[in-house]
DRENGU-328731 format. One record per residue: residue number from 1; residue in one letter; x, y, z of N, C-alpha, C in turn. Coordinates in steps of 0.05 Angstrom, whole numbers, padded with zeros to 5 digits, m for minus. Example, Ala and Ser with C-alpha at 12.3 -4.5 7.8 and 13.67 -1.06 7.14 Angstrom:
// DRENGU-328731
+-----+---------+--------+---------+--------+---------+----------+--------+--------+---------+--------+
: num : residuo : n.east : n.north :   n.up : ca.east : ca.north :  ca.up : c.east : c.north :   c.up :
+-----+---------+--------+---------+--------+---------+----------+--------+--------+---------+--------+
:   1 :       a :  00264 :  m00114 :  00156 :   00246 :   m00090 :  00156 :  00264 :  m00066 :  00156 :
:   2 :       s :  00257 :  m00045 :  00142 :   00273 :   m00021 :  00143 :  00258 :   00001 :  00157 :
+-----+---------+--------+---------+--------+---------+----------+--------+--------+---------+--------+
END
This chain:
// DRENGU-328731
+-----+---------+--------+---------+--------+---------+----------+--------+--------+---------+--------+
: num : residuo : n.east : n.north :   n.up : ca.east : ca.north :  ca.up : c.east : c.north :   c.up :
+-----+---------+--------+---------+--------+---------+----------+--------+--------+---------+--------+
:   1 :       m : m00035 :   00453 :  00888 :  m00025 :    00431 :  00873 : m00047 :   00418 :  00855 :
:   2 :       k : m00072 :   00417 :  00867 :  m00094 :    00406 :  00852 : m00100 :   00424 :  00828 :
:   3 :       k : m00099 :   00449 :  00831 :  m00105 :    00468 :  00810 : m00084 :   00465 :  00788 :
:   4 :       y : m00059 :   00461 :  00794 :  m00037 :    00457 :  00776 : m00042 :   00431 :  00759 :
:   5 :       i : m00050 :   00409 :  00772 :  m00055 :    00384 :  00758 : m00078 :   00387 :  00739 :
:   6 :       m : m00100 :   00400 :  00747 :  m00123 :    00403 :  00730 : m00116 :   00421 :  00706 :
:   7 :       t : m00100 :   00442 :  00710 :  m00091 :    00458 :  00688 : m00074 :   00443 :  00668 :
:   8 :       a : m00057 :   00426 :  00678 :  m00039 :    00411 :  00660 : m00056 :   00390 :  00644 :
:   9 :       i : m00076 :   00378 :  00656 :  m00092 :    00359 :  00642 : m00110 :   00373 :  00621 :
:  10 :       f : m00120 :   00396 :  00629 :  m00136 :    00411 :  00609 : m00120 :   00421 :  00586 :
:  11 :       s : m00095 :   00430 :  00591 :  m00078 :    00440 :  00569 : m00070 :   00416 :  00551 :
:  12 :       t : m00066 :   00393 :  00562 :  m00060 :    00369 :  00545 : m00083 :   00362 :  00529 :
:  13 :       l : m00107 :   00363 :  00539 :  m00131 :    00356 :  00523 : m00135 :   00375 :  00500 :
:  14 :       i : m00131 :   00401 :  00505 :  m00134 :    00421 :  00485 : m00113 :   00418 :  00463 :
:  15 :       t : m00088 :   00412 :  00471 :  m00067 :    00408 :  00451 : m00072 :   00384 :  00434 :
:  16 :       t : m00080 :   00362 :  00446 :  m00086 :    00337 :  00431 : m00109 :   00342 :  00413 :
:  17 :       h : m00130 :   00354 :  00421 :  m00153 :    00359 :  00404 : m00147 :   00377 :  00381 :
:  18 :       t : m00131 :   00398 :  00386 :  m00124 :    00417 :  00367 : m00109 :   00405 :  00342 :
:  19 :       s : m00092 :   00385 :  00347 :  m00078 :    00373 :  00324 : m00097 :   00360 :  00305 :
:  20 :       y : m00118 :   00350 :  00314 :  m00138 :    00338 :  00296 : m00155 :   00359 :  00282 :
:  21 :       t : m00160 :   00381 :  00295 :  m00177 :    00402 :  00284 : m00165 :   00414 :  00260 :
:  22 :       f : m00139 :   00417 :  00258 :  m00126 :    00428 :  00235 : m00119 :   00409 :  00213 :
:  23 :       a : m00127 :   00384 :  00216 :  m00122 :    00364 :  00194 : m00138 :   00372 :  00170 :
:  24 :       k : m00126 :   00370 :  00147 :  m00139 :    00376 :  00120 : m00145 :   00351 :  00106 :
:  25 :       t : m00168 :   00351 :  00094 :  m00177 :    00329 :  00077 : m00178 :   00338 :  00049 :
:  26 :       s : m00163 :   00326 :  00030 :  m00166 :    00333 :  00003 : m00182 :   00312 : m00011 :
:  27 :       e : m00203 :   00321 : m00025 :  m00222 :    00302 : m00037 : m00220 :   00303 : m00068 :
:  28 :       h : m00220 :   00279 : m00080 :  m00218 :    00277 : m00109 : m00236 :   00255 : m00120 :
:  29 :       e : m00248 :   00259 : m00142 :  m00264 :    00239 : m00154 : m00247 :   00224 : m00174 :
:  30 :       v : m00249 :   00197 : m00173 :  m00233 :    00181 : m00193 : m00252 :   00173 : m00215 :
:  31 :       l : m00244 :   00181 : m00240 :  m00259 :    00173 : m00263 : m00242 :   00157 : m00282 :
:  32 :       f : m00253 :   00136 : m00293 :  m00239 :    00118 : m00312 : m00246 :   00127 : m00340 :
:  33 :       s : m00225 :   00130 : m00357 :  m00230 :    00136 : m00385 : m00244 :   00113 : m00398 :
:  34 :       q : m00261 :   00119 : m00417 :  m00277 :    00099 : m00431 : m00258 :   00078 : m00442 :
:  35 :       g : m00264 :   00052 : m00437 :  m00248 :    00031 : m00447 : m00225 :   00023 : m00429 :
:  36 :       t : m00222 :   00037 : m00406 :  m00201 :    00030 : m00388 : m00213 :   00023 : m00360 :
:  37 :       n : m00198 :   00007 : m00345 :  m00207 :    00000 : m00319 : m00185 :   00004 : m00298 :
:  38 :       i : m00164 :   00018 : m00306 :  m00141 :    00023 : m00288 : m00136 :   00053 : m00285 :
:  39 :       q : m00130 :   00061 : m00262 :  m00124 :    00089 : m00256 : m00100 :   00091 : m00237 :
:  40 :       n : m00079 :   00104 : m00245 :  m00056 :    00109 : m00229 : m00057 :   00137 : m00217 :
:  41 :       l : m00056 :   00138 : m00191 :  m00059 :    00163 : m00177 : m00033 :   00167 : m00160 :
:  42 :       q : m00027 :   00193 : m00155 :  m00003 :    00198 : m00138 : m00008 :   00225 : m00124 :
:  43 :       g :  00005 :   00227 : m00102 :   00001 :    00253 : m00086 :  00019 :   00252 : m00062 :
:  44 :       s :  00014 :   00272 : m00044 :   00028 :    00273 : m00018 :  00010 :   00287 :  00002 :
:  45 :       f :  00016 :   00281 :  00027 :   00002 :    00294 :  00049 :  00021 :   00295 :  00073 :
:  46 :       k :  00013 :   00310 :  00092 :   00031 :    00315 :  00116 :  00016 :   00312 :  00142 :
:  47 :       g :  00029 :   00301 :  00162 :   00017 :    00299 :  00189 : m00010 :   00284 :  00189 :
:  48 :       y : m00030 :   00297 :  00202 :  m00055 :    00286 :  00204 : m00074 :   00289 :  00179 :
:  49 :       d : m00063 :   00303 :  00158 :  m00078 :    00307 :  00134 : m00084 :   00280 :  00120 :
:  50 :       n : m00104 :   00279 :  00103 :  m00109 :    00254 :  00089 : m00122 :   00262 :  00061 :
:  51 :       i : m00120 :   00241 :  00043 :  m00131 :    00245 :  00018 : m00155 :   00225 :  00015 :
:  52 :       q : m00178 :   00235 :  00005 :  m00201 :    00217 :  00001 : m00208 :   00217 : m00028 :
:  53 :       y : m00209 :   00193 : m00039 :  m00217 :    00189 : m00067 : m00245 :   00177 : m00068 :
:  54 :       t : m00262 :   00186 : m00086 :  m00288 :    00174 : m00088 : m00288 :   00159 : m00115 :
:  55 :       i : m00299 :   00135 : m00114 :  m00300 :    00118 : m00138 : m00328 :   00106 : m00138 :
:  56 :       t : m00341 :   00108 : m00163 :  m00367 :    00096 : m00165 : m00365 :   00068 : m00178 :
:  57 :       a : m00377 :   00049 : m00166 :  m00376 :    00021 : m00175 : m00401 :   00006 : m00170 :
:  58 :       k : m00403 :  m00017 : m00182 :  m00428 :   m00033 : m00179 : m00423 :  m00057 : m00162 :
:  59 :       e : m00445 :  m00067 : m00150 :  m00445 :   m00090 : m00132 : m00433 :  m00114 : m00149 :
:  60 :       g : m00415 :  m00128 : m00136 :  m00403 :   m00151 : m00148 : m00376 :  m00146 : m00163 :
:  61 :       q : m00371 :  m00120 : m00170 :  m00346 :   m00114 : m00183 : m00323 :  m00118 : m00162 :
:  62 :       i : m00300 :  m00121 : m00174 :  m00276 :   m00125 : m00156 : m00259 :  m00100 : m00158 :
:  63 :       l : m00251 :  m00090 : m00135 :  m00234 :   m00067 : m00134 : m00207 :  m00077 : m00125 :
:  64 :       k : m00187 :  m00073 : m00143 :  m00159 :   m00081 : m00136 : m00144 :  m00055 : m00130 :
:  65 :       f : m00127 :  m00056 : m00110 :  m00113 :   m00032 : m00101 : m00084 :  m00040 : m00095 :
:  66 :       d : m00066 :  m00021 : m00100 :  m00037 :   m00025 : m00094 : m00026 :   00002 : m00086 :
:  67 :       l : m00020 :   00005 : m00060 :  m00012 :    00031 : m00050 :  00018 :   00028 : m00042 :
:  68 :       t :  00035 :   00046 : m00052 :   00063 :    00048 : m00044 :  00068 :   00076 : m00035 :
:  69 :       s :  00088 :   00078 : m00017 :   00093 :    00106 : m00006 :  00120 :   00107 :  00007 :
:  70 :       t :  00128 :   00133 :  00013 :   00153 :    00138 :  00026 :  00154 :   00121 :  00052 :
:  71 :       h :  00174 :   00105 :  00054 :   00180 :    00090 :  00079 :  00156 :   00074 :  00087 :
:  72 :       d :  00138 :   00066 :  00069 :   00113 :    00051 :  00074 :  00096 :   00063 :  00096 :
:  73 :       l :  00094 :   00091 :  00096 :   00079 :    00103 :  00117 :  00049 :   00107 :  00110 :
:  74 :       a :  00041 :   00104 :  00084 :   00013 :    00109 :  00077 : m00003 :   00084 :  00081 :
:  75 :       y : m00028 :   00088 :  00089 :  m00047 :    00066 :  00093 : m00073 :   00073 :  00078 :
:  76 :       i : m00089 :   00054 :  00071 :  m00114 :    00059 :  00058 : m00137 :   00047 :  00074 :
:  77 :       n : m00159 :   00061 :  00075 :  m00185 :    00051 :  00085 : m00205 :   00054 :  00064 :
:  78 :       i : m00222 :   00034 :  00061 :  m00245 :    00036 :  00040 : m00271 :   00034 :  00055 :
:  79 :       f : m00288 :   00054 :  00048 :  m00313 :    00058 :  00060 : m00336 :   00052 :  00041 :
:  80 :       t : m00357 :   00037 :  00050 :  m00381 :    00031 :  00036 : m00397 :   00057 :  00029 :
:  81 :       p : m00411 :   00057 :  00007 :  m00428 :    00080 :  00000 : m00445 :   00089 :  00024 :
:  82 :       g : m00445 :   00114 :  00029 :  m00461 :    00125 :  00052 : m00445 :   00127 :  00078 :
:  83 :       d : m00422 :   00112 :  00081 :  m00406 :    00114 :  00104 : m00383 :   00133 :  00099 :
:  84 :       k : m00375 :   00147 :  00121 :  m00353 :    00168 :  00118 : m00333 :   00164 :  00139 :
:  85 :       p : m00308 :   00169 :  00134 :  m00286 :    00169 :  00153 : m00293 :   00185 :  00178 :
:  86 :       g : m00288 :   00174 :  00201 :  m00293 :    00188 :  00226 : m00322 :   00184 :  00235 :
:  87 :       e : m00339 :   00174 :  00218 :  m00367 :    00170 :  00226 : m00375 :   00141 :  00225 :
:  88 :       a : m00360 :   00124 :  00211 :  m00368 :    00096 :  00208 : m00343 :   00079 :  00206 :
:  89 :       n : m00346 :   00054 :  00211 :  m00323 :    00036 :  00207 : m00318 :   00031 :  00178 :
:  90 :       a : m00293 :   00027 :  00171 :  m00286 :    00022 :  00143 : m00292 :  m00008 :  00136 :
:  91 :       l : m00299 :  m00011 :  00111 :  m00304 :   m00038 :  00100 : m00277 :  m00053 :  00099 :
:  92 :       l : m00257 :  m00039 :  00091 :  m00229 :   m00050 :  00090 : m00211 :  m00032 :  00105 :
:  93 :       i : m00195 :  m00043 :  00124 :  m00176 :   m00027 :  00140 : m00148 :  m00035 :  00131 :
:  94 :       g : m00135 :  m00017 :  00117 :  m00109 :   m00023 :  00106 : m00088 :  m00030 :  00127 :
:  95 :       s : m00089 :  m00018 :  00150 :  m00068 :   m00025 :  00172 : m00071 :  m00054 :  00181 :
:  96 :       i : m00093 :  m00066 :  00174 :  m00098 :   m00094 :  00182 : m00092 :  m00112 :  00158 :
:  97 :       v : m00102 :  m00107 :  00134 :  m00100 :   m00124 :  00111 : m00076 :  m00118 :  00093 :
:  98 :       g : m00063 :  m00095 :  00096 :  m00041 :   m00088 :  00080 : m00047 :  m00067 :  00059 :
:  99 :       s : m00026 :  m00061 :  00043 :  m00028 :   m00039 :  00023 : m00034 :  m00050 : m00005 :
: 100 :       k : m00038 :  m00075 : m00008 :  m00044 :   m00087 : m00034 : m00064 :  m00109 : m00031 :
: 101 :       g : m00085 :  m00108 : m00048 :  m00105 :   m00129 : m00046 : m00129 :  m00124 : m00064 :
: 102 :       e : m00149 :  m00139 : m00059 :  m00174 :   m00136 : m00076 : m00197 :  m00140 : m00058 :
: 103 :       l : m00219 :  m00129 : m00067 :  m00244 :   m00129 : m00051 : m00268 :  m00132 : m00069 :
: 104 :       k : m00285 :  m00152 : m00065 :  m00309 :   m00154 : m00080 : m00330 :  m00135 : m00067 :
: 105 :       l : m00339 :  m00116 : m00084 :  m00356 :   m00095 : m00072 : m00385 :  m00106 : m00067 :
: 106 :       p : m00394 :  m00100 : m00042 :  m00419 :   m00111 : m00033 : m00445 :  m00097 : m00044 :
: 107 :       v : m00442 :  m00071 : m00051 :  m00465 :   m00055 : m00059 : m00457 :  m00037 : m00082 :
: 108 :       s : m00476 :  m00027 : m00098 :  m00470 :   m00007 : m00118 : m00470 :   00021 : m00104 :
: 109 :       g : m00453 :   00038 : m00114 :  m00453 :    00066 : m00104 : m00426 :   00078 : m00104 :
: 110 :       q : m00422 :   00100 : m00089 :  m00397 :    00114 : m00088 : m00382 :   00108 : m00063 :
: 111 :       y : m00359 :   00095 : m00067 :  m00341 :    00086 : m00044 : m00320 :   00109 : m00040 :
: 112 :       i : m00312 :   00111 : m00015 :  m00290 :    00130 : m00008 : m00266 :   00113 :  00000 :
: 113 :       l : m00243 :   00121 : m00013 :  m00217 :    00110 : m00006 : m00201 :   00130 :  00007 :
: 114 :       q : m00194 :   00126 :  00031 :  m00180 :    00145 :  00048 : m00151 :   00136 :  00050 :
: 115 :       v : m00133 :   00155 :  00042 :  m00103 :    00150 :  00045 : m00094 :   00167 :  00067 :
: 116 :       y : m00080 :   00156 :  00086 :  m00072 :    00170 :  00110 : m00047 :   00157 :  00123 :
: 117 :       q : m00036 :   00169 :  00144 :  m00015 :    00156 :  00159 : m00022 :   00151 :  00187 :
: 118 :       m : m00011 :   00132 :  00201 :  m00017 :    00125 :  00228 : m00009 :   00149 :  00246 :
: 119 :       r : m00022 :   00150 :  00269 :  m00018 :    00171 :  00288 :  00011 :   00175 :  00297 :
: 120 :       n :  00026 :   00153 :  00301 :   00053 :    00155 :  00311 :  00072 :   00171 :  00293 :
: 121 :       t :  00067 :   00169 :  00266 :   00083 :    00186 :  00248 :  00069 :   00212 :  00242 :
: 122 :       a :  00042 :   00212 :  00243 :   00027 :    00237 :  00237 :  00034 :   00259 :  00257 :
: 123 :       r :  00036 :   00250 :  00282 :   00043 :    00271 :  00303 :  00070 :   00283 :  00301 :
: 124 :       k :  00088 :   00269 :  00285 :   00114 :    00279 :  00278 :  00114 :   00297 :  00253 :
: 125 :       n :  00090 :   00300 :  00242 :   00084 :    00317 :  00220 :  00101 :   00309 :  00195 :
: 126 :       k :  00105 :   00282 :  00192 :   00119 :    00272 :  00169 :  00104 :   00276 :  00143 :
: 127 :       t :  00119 :   00282 :  00121 :   00107 :    00284 :  00095 :  00108 :   00257 :  00082 :
: 128 :       v :  00086 :   00248 :  00069 :   00086 :    00222 :  00056 :  00078 :   00226 :  00027 :
: 129 :       n :  00096 :   00216 :  00010 :   00090 :    00215 : m00019 :  00080 :   00186 : m00026 :
: 130 :       f :  00060 :   00185 : m00043 :   00049 :    00159 : m00048 :  00041 :   00155 : m00076 :
: 131 :       k :  00037 :   00130 : m00085 :   00025 :    00123 : m00111 :  00004 :   00101 : m00105 :
: 132 :       l : m00019 :   00105 : m00118 :  m00041 :    00087 : m00114 : m00051 :   00077 : m00141 :
: 133 :       k : m00049 :   00052 : m00146 :  m00059 :    00040 : m00170 : m00086 :   00027 : m00164 :
: 134 :       l : m00107 :   00035 : m00179 :  m00134 :    00024 : m00175 : m00143 :   00009 : m00200 :
: 135 :       q : m00157 :  m00013 : m00197 :  m00168 :   m00027 : m00220 : m00196 :  m00037 : m00212 :
: 136 :       i : m00215 :  m00034 : m00230 :  m00242 :   m00045 : m00227 : m00245 :  m00067 : m00246 :
: 137 :       l : m00252 :  m00091 : m00236 :  m00257 :   m00114 : m00253 : m00286 :  m00123 : m00251 :
: 138 :       n : m00297 :  m00131 : m00273 :  m00323 :   m00143 : m00274 : m00320 :  m00173 : m00271 :
: 139 :       p : m00333 :  m00185 : m00251 :  m00330 :   m00214 : m00248 : m00343 :  m00230 : m00270 :
: 140 :       l : m00333 :  m00254 : m00274 :  m00344 :   m00272 : m00293 : m00373 :  m00280 : m00285 :
: 141 :       k : m00391 :  m00280 : m00303 :  m00419 :   m00288 : m00297 : m00420 :  m00318 : m00295 :
: 142 :       e : m00434 :  m00328 : m00275 :  m00436 :   m00357 : m00271 : m00460 :  m00368 : m00286 :
+-----+---------+--------+---------+--------+---------+----------+--------+--------+---------+--------+
END
């Protein structure tokens, strides 16, 4: 009986870990055309997959974001330059603050914006179509 329980636990751990192992990350650099400060992005992902956008910005600039998706399943996390998803805490966690907002950027550098779905729908392998509107604003000088 003890051997059966240990085998069941081990099998569950392997199955759970495997689902994360096969998650794909699609990476894209966001570039703004000269004279514009808005970028409209769209895409889709499935299950535990995620999309990561990199955006270069300066300290004090304001990043506005508006994420819409199929059945409101997509979320966004924003990471400070040097921080990476899975290795550090996000500067902004979309599941807490929502899918629309703005953020005054604390440092200059390359930010990562991660678009993903929560585990409860990811494990059902749902496909999520999304649109992400980004805008960079320069604050008024005091």
